[in-house]
C-alpha positions as CSV (number, residue, x, y, z in Angstrom):
1,M,27.8,31.8,-7.9
2,D,24.1,30.7,-7.5
3,K,24.4,27.8,-10.0
4,P,27.0,25.2,-10.1
5,I,27.5,25.7,-13.8
6,G,31.4,25.0,-13.6
7,L,30.9,21.8,-11.6
8,M,28.2,20.6,-13.9
9,I,30.5,21.2,-16.9
10,I,33.3,19.4,-15.3
11,I,31.1,16.5,-14.3
12,I,29.8,16.1,-17.9
13,V,33.4,16.2,-19.4
14,L,34.7,13.7,-16.8
15,S,31.6,11.2,-17.6
16,V,32.1,11.6,-21.2
17,V,36.0,10.8,-20.8
18,T,35.3,7.8,-18.4
19,K,32.4,6.8,-20.8
20,V,29.6,7.1,-18.2
21,Y,27.2,8.3,-20.7
22,W,24.2,8.1,-18.6
23,L,25.5,10.4,-16.0
24,A,26.5,13.0,-18.6
25,M,23.0,12.8,-19.9
26,M,21.4,13.3,-16.6
27,V,23.5,16.4,-15.6
28,G,22.9,17.8,-19.1
29,I,19.0,17.5,-18.5
30,A,19.3,18.9,-15.0
31,A,21.4,21.9,-16.4
32,L,18.7,22.3,-19.5
33,L,16.2,22.4,-16.8
34,M,18.0,25.0,-14.6
35,A,18.5,27.1,-17.7
36,I,14.7,26.6,-18.6
37,A,13.6,27.6,-15.2
38,S,15.9,30.8,-15.2
39,I,14.1,32.7,-18.3
40,E,11.9,35.5,-17.0
41,I,9.0,36.3,-19.2
42,R,8.2,40.1,-18.7
43,R,4.3,40.9,-18.7
44,P,3.5,44.2,-20.7
45,S,2.2,47.0,-18.3
46,P,-1.3,48.4,-18.9
47,V,-1.3,51.8,-20.4
48,P,-3.8,54.3,-19.1
49,A,-6.4,55.1,-21.6
50,G,-6.2,58.7,-23.1
51,G,-2.6,59.3,-21.7
52,K,-3.9,60.3,-18.3
53,E,-3.7,58.2,-15.0
54,E,-6.8,57.0,-13.6
55,E,-8.3,58.5,-10.3
56,I,-8.2,56.0,-7.5
57,L,-11.6,56.1,-5.6
58,T,-11.5,55.5,-1.7
59,P,-14.5,54.6,0.2
60,V,-15.9,57.1,2.8
61,I,-17.5,55.3,6.1
62,V,-20.1,57.1,7.3
63,Q,-21.0,54.8,10.2
64,D,-19.5,51.4,11.7
65,V,-22.6,49.0,12.5
66,G,-20.2,46.2,14.0
67,E,-19.2,42.9,12.7
68,P,-21.2,41.3,9.8
69,P,-23.7,38.5,10.6
70,Y,-22.5,34.9,10.8
71,L,-24.1,32.2,8.5
72,Y,-23.6,29.7,11.5
73,P,-23.5,30.5,15.1
74,P,-19.9,30.4,16.4
75,N,-20.7,27.4,18.7
76,F,-22.4,25.5,15.9
77,D,-20.6,22.1,15.2
78,L,-21.3,20.9,11.5
79,K,-21.1,17.0,11.5
80,V,-21.0,15.9,8.1
81,K,-20.7,11.8,7.3
82,P,-19.3,11.5,3.8
83,K,-20.8,9.2,1.3
84,E,-17.4,8.3,-0.5
85,S,-14.0,7.5,1.0
86,L,-11.5,10.1,1.8
87,M,-8.8,7.8,1.1
88,P,-6.6,8.7,-1.9
89,A,-7.4,6.8,-5.3
90,Y,-4.0,5.2,-5.6
91,D,-4.5,3.7,-1.8
92,I,-7.9,2.5,-2.7
93,G,-6.3,0.9,-6.1
94,S,-3.4,-0.6,-4.5
95,Q,-5.6,-2.2,-2.2
96,A,-8.0,-3.5,-4.8
97,L,-4.9,-4.8,-6.7
98,G,-3.6,-6.7,-3.6
99,K,-6.8,-8.3,-3.1
100,L,-7.2,-9.5,-6.5
101,F,-3.4,-11.1,-6.4
102,R,-4.5,-12.7,-3.2
103,I,-7.5,-14.1,-4.5
104,I,-5.7,-15.4,-7.8
105,Y,-3.0,-16.9,-5.6
106,R,-5.1,-18.6,-3.2
107,T,-7.2,-20.0,-5.9
108,A,-4.0,-21.2,-7.7
109,R,-2.9,-22.8,-4.5
110,G,-6.1,-24.6,-4.2
111,D,-7.3,-23.0,-0.6
112,R,-11.0,-24.0,-0.2
113,M,-13.4,-21.6,1.0
114,Q,-15.9,-21.9,4.0
115,K,-19.3,-20.5,4.1
116,L,-20.0,-18.1,7.2
117,G,-23.8,-17.5,6.6
118,R,-25.7,-14.7,4.8
119,G,-23.6,-15.3,1.6
120,K,-20.1,-14.4,3.2
121,V,-17.4,-16.5,2.5
122,K,-14.1,-16.8,4.3
123,W,-11.0,-18.6,3.2
124,R,-10.0,-21.7,5.1
125,Y,-6.1,-22.7,5.6
């Protein structure tokens, strides 16, 4: 038995009897998803035109001239400095949100800021 359908039915019945309805819903949703995933959709096969099978052409190689030329030489190291961050967007967003909460917290707490020069500012503790 590939799929535990009988076990799922037993769990649903027992959870309804014991009034644990959230478990019955979760197992029911899982059973529904398993049923949807097991549906197979057949694609129609193409029919050859005129009722004849098409002839498959094979290439004839007359002369082998070697490997194709490379766009870059094999020992060429390509170094790229990206202009944008390679970090995922959720990581950048979570850091920005944390900095925003830190600024709000320190301002509400009454911390003073200290000037470092060149327009830079640092929190003083």
